N, C-alpha and C positions, 0 to 999 in steps of 0.2 A: 928241158920244160916238160913236167909232168901234168898229165890232163885227166880229168874226170868225165866222163860223159853222162850227160842227167839226160833220160826218155821219162818222159809223163805218159803212163798209159791207161787209156780209157777204152773200152770196146771199138780195139783197131784190130782183131783178128787178120783183116786180107792185108795189112799192110804192116805189120809190126815186125813181121820175119827181114823184107826189105831193108827195112831203116834199120836194124840190127846188124845183119849183114855187111850194109855199108859201112857200119862202125867198124866192126871188127875186119873188114878187107884194106883198113886203110895202111899206106906206106908209111906213115908216121904211127905209132901205134899208142893208144891211151893206157893211162896206166888202172883204169878200171872204167867198167859200163852200170851205170845204175839204173836199173829200169824199178821206175815208182808204179805199180799198180795201185790206179785211183776208184778201187771198185769196180772191176771190169764185172760184166754178167754174162759175156759171151765166151770163147774159147782161145782168148789171149793171151791168159797166163799159162794154160796149158801146152801152148805152141812155144813160147818163153820156156819152157820146163826140159823142151826136147833139143835144144841148144847145147852144146858140149863145150863149154868156155868158160877156163877158170877165172877170167877178169870181168865176170858177168856177175853183178849182183841184185838179187830181187827184194824189193822192199813191197809189202801191202798194208794199204790201210782204206778204210771208209772213204765213199766217192765226199769229197771236198774242193774240184775244181782242179784247172789245171796250175795256178799259180802254186797252191797249197803243195799240189805234187812236186813242183821244181823246187820250191823250199825245203820240202822235205828231203830230197835228194841232195840238194847243197850241205844239208845240214849233217850228212853222213856221207860225205865226200870226205876225200884223202890226198886229191891233188891239188898243188897250188892253184892251179887256172878250171875252169868250168866250161865246157863244153854243152851245148845245149842243140837237144835232137828229138823234134816233134815224132809222134810212133807213127804218121802220114808221109813220112817226107824221108829223105834219102840224100848221103854225101857224096861226091864221088872220089875216088883213091885220094885222089893227091891233096884232096881237104884239108887236113890235118897236117899234112906236109907243107902245104901253104901257108898255114897260122904260125907255126914255128917259125917259118921264114920271116915273118912280117916281125915275129916276136926278138929274132935273131937281129933284124935291121933298125927296129924301132923300140929298144929295151925300155924306153919310158912309156910307152902305151899301156895302160892298163885293159883297153880293151881294143880286140882284135877281131876283125871282120872281112867276108868276101862277099862280092856280088852275089847272084841265084838266078838262076831258071823257073818259070812258072810254068806248071805244065798243066793242061785241062784235062777233061775227062775222055777227050777225044786222044788223049795224047800228044796233042800239038803245043810246042813250046813257043814261049814269047819272054823275049828281055826284060829287064826294069829300066825304066828312065833314071838317069841322073844325071845332073847338072849342077854346075858349081863346085866342081872337086878341081884343085888347079893341080892335079896333075894325071898323067895320062894312063899309068895303070896301077902303081901301089903310091904310097904317102900316108901324110898325118893331116887328117881331118881338121882342119883349122877354124871351121864355125859349122859345127852339127847344125842349128837350126836354120842355118839360109841354102842347105844343101837338103835339110829335109821339108824345109816349104817351098823345094823347087824340083821335087824328085816324086819318084814312088818311095814307099819307107824302104830306105836303101839299106838300115842295118834289120835283120829279121831274125827271129830265135834260132833256126834251125841254121844260120852261117854264120852264127859271132860264138868268139872265144873271152871268157872273163877273168878279168885275176879275182880271185876265190873272196880274197880279202875285202877288194873294192866294192862286189856285190853283196856282201854281209853289211858293208859299211852302208849302202844306200839301202838298206831294208830288204833286199831282194826283189821278188814278184808281190804287188799289192793283191791280198787276197778278196775274193769277192767280185771282182771285175771278170767279165765274160769275154772281152775280147779289148786289144790297145792295152792291154794291162803290161804290155813287153815294151809299148812305145814311151811309157811311162818311167819304167827302169832305164831305159836307153838314154832317154832325156836327161834324168838325174844323174847317171853315170857322165852324162857329158857335160855336165856342169862341173864337174869334180875331176873328170880324168881325161887323159888324152886317147884319142881312138887313131888305130892304124889300120888303113883300108886297101884292100888289093880289089879290082875291078871285074875281075876274070872270075866269070860265075863258076861255081865248084857246090854247089847244092842245088838239089830241085827243091821246089815249095810247089805241091800238087793239088792243085785246087778241086775244091768239093762241091758240089751243088747244093743249097741249101734245101732241107727239106719243106720250110715254110714258105706260104704265098709269099708274092711281094709285097704287100701292105703289112702282113704279119712281121718279116723280115725286118723292116723298117722301122717300124715301131719299136721292135726290140733294139735295133743298133741305133734310134733315137736316145733311148734310155741310158744304152750305155756310155753311148758318144758324150753324152750331157755331164755323166757323172767323170769320163776321163778329161773334157775339158775343164770341167771346174777343179781338178787336181794338177792340170796345166797352168793353170792360171793364180794357183798358191806359190808356185817356183818363181813368180817373178821378182823377187827379193832376192833369191840367189842368184840370178843370170848375171855375168859379168859386164859391165857397161857396153864396150866394146862389141857383144851381140846382141845388147836388147833389142835393135829395132827388129832385127831378123829373128827375134822370138815372139816379137809380136805379130809379123808377119804368119808366123806357123801358128801361132792361136787363132790368128784370121782366115787359115785354110780348115781349120777344125770346126770355126763356124760356118765357114761355108758347106762343108761337108753336112752338118746341123740341118743346114737351110736347105739342103738336096732332101733330105728324110722326109722334112716335113711338108715339102711339097709332095711328095710323091703320097704322103698319107694325108693329103688334103688339108692340112693345116697350114694356111696363107698367112695368117695374121705374125704367128710365131716365125715362119719362114722371112717373112719380111724383115721381122728383129734380128733374126739371125745374120740376112744378108746385108742389113744396114751398117751392125756389128763389124762384119768383114769388112765393108767397103772403107769406112770409120778408120779400122787399123792397119789395110793395105789400099790406099784409094788407088793406086796404079795397075793394079790388079783387073786389068778392063774386062778378063770374062766376066767375072763376078757380078757387072754392072748387066749382065743377060740374064741374070736370073731374075731382076725386077720384072722384066717381058712375062715370066712365068705366071705375074699375079692374073694375068690375065687370058691366061690358058685355061680348058678344062683337063682334068687330070688325066684321062687317057692320052691326051697329047703330051703331056709332061711326062709319063711314063715311057711313052716310047722314044721321046728326047731324050731320055736318061739310059735308055737302053743301048742307046747307040752311041752316046759321050762319056758314057760312065759316070761314077759318083765317086770317086775316089782320089781324084786328082789332086796331086800337089802333097797329099800327107798318106 
């Protein structure tokens, strides 16, 4: 198994060395590490130049976004498999070895992934929630949409390795979408290819506090999430009938997330519309009905509630 590691880089001078060192010190060595500098204006590229490793390649381009950077790295890669590592995240030493074991055990699978740990700015760790997988540690994901609509995002960019040909077949990563672009790619891959998964967390996702105010962040997420949702809806004709109901449950979770952002920005009419769509698509998800009560609450109380329960449940 020969793996090309793709690292999109934009202004990560504080974390890029940690990420690259975690790739260099894998017990199963990758074929190459391709760093795509997406127009960084800090000292990131200077730090990269200090690393003495013959397997590291650096590509520089004007700022075009994370999807364009990943796609550029994939285009210039030589490995049969693509491992993705964000410049502010980290792999544990056994990560690629675990991926190789998955490949050996499930050779028909073109997507290989592991669980991961989320670490906040206070260095506090939390595990992701994974439901509806029918194995205890490692196995094949029989129904991607069923798991995705009942769990945290269980496939994540820095904890997945994909067959290069399969990734190119689905168009790699959509350019122009700021977040959730990876979820579109995983869904497209899940429709066409098999996924092998290991529940042991072997990567660390570092959570960063956004610079935007809560209202600004919700408005930004709303615009982005509506775009992502429209792309998911376009996939419906390609989804196998066996998993169609779970696909619609997944769409329902996205509508619920959009409703939560509408509520937090005070837009109660579109919030109601998204809530009703979510209920129509997934009527047995009782938590969604709670959103109807938010119509009668002031924004301050709604925001206080969301700060406790979170807004990214299920997707």
